[in-house]
C-alpha positions as CSV (number, residue, x, y, z in Angstrom):
1,X,20.6,77.9,29.4
2,X,20.8,80.6,31.6
3,X,23.5,82.6,33.4
4,X,23.2,80.6,36.7
5,X,23.8,77.3,34.7
6,X,27.5,79.3,33.2
7,X,27.7,79.8,37.0
8,X,26.9,76.5,38.3
9,X,29.7,75.1,35.8
10,X,32.5,77.1,36.4
11,X,31.8,76.5,40.4
12,X,32.7,72.7,39.4
13,X,35.9,73.9,37.4
14,X,34.7,74.5,33.6
15,X,36.2,77.7,32.3
16,X,34.9,79.7,29.3
17,X,36.6,77.5,26.8
18,X,35.2,74.3,28.2
19,X,31.7,75.5,28.5
20,X,32.0,77.2,24.7
21,X,33.2,73.7,23.3
22,X,30.6,71.9,25.3
23,X,28.1,73.8,24.0
24,X,29.0,73.4,20.4
25,X,29.3,69.8,20.7
26,X,26.0,68.9,22.4
27,X,24.2,71.6,20.2
28,X,25.6,69.9,16.8
29,X,24.6,66.1,18.2
30,X,20.9,68.0,19.3
31,X,20.7,69.1,15.5
32,X,21.9,66.5,13.5
33,X,19.8,63.9,15.6
34,X,16.6,66.4,14.6
35,X,17.7,66.1,11.0
36,X,18.2,62.2,11.1
37,X,14.3,61.9,12.9
38,X,13.2,64.0,10.1
39,X,14.7,62.4,7.4
40,X,13.6,58.7,8.7
41,X,17.4,58.0,8.9
42,X,17.5,53.9,9.8
43,X,19.7,53.2,12.6
44,X,22.9,51.3,12.1
45,X,23.3,47.7,13.1
46,X,26.5,48.2,15.5
47,X,25.1,51.1,17.3
48,X,23.5,50.0,20.2
49,X,20.8,51.3,22.9
50,X,22.3,52.2,26.1
51,X,19.3,50.4,28.0
52,X,20.9,46.8,26.1
53,X,23.7,44.8,27.5
54,X,26.7,45.1,24.9
55,X,26.7,42.0,22.3
56,X,28.8,38.8,23.3
């Protein structure tokens, strides 16, 4: 992420706190997904792929 990326976020109305919070959440999900992949954690049955239609 570069300063120009931060500037673009500010231009659409995000303040420093919102950018910080979003960065923390996004980073956490990136981290935890890599850990789950490395440990070969099985996907849970109730989680559905975005491309698929929800169960009926």
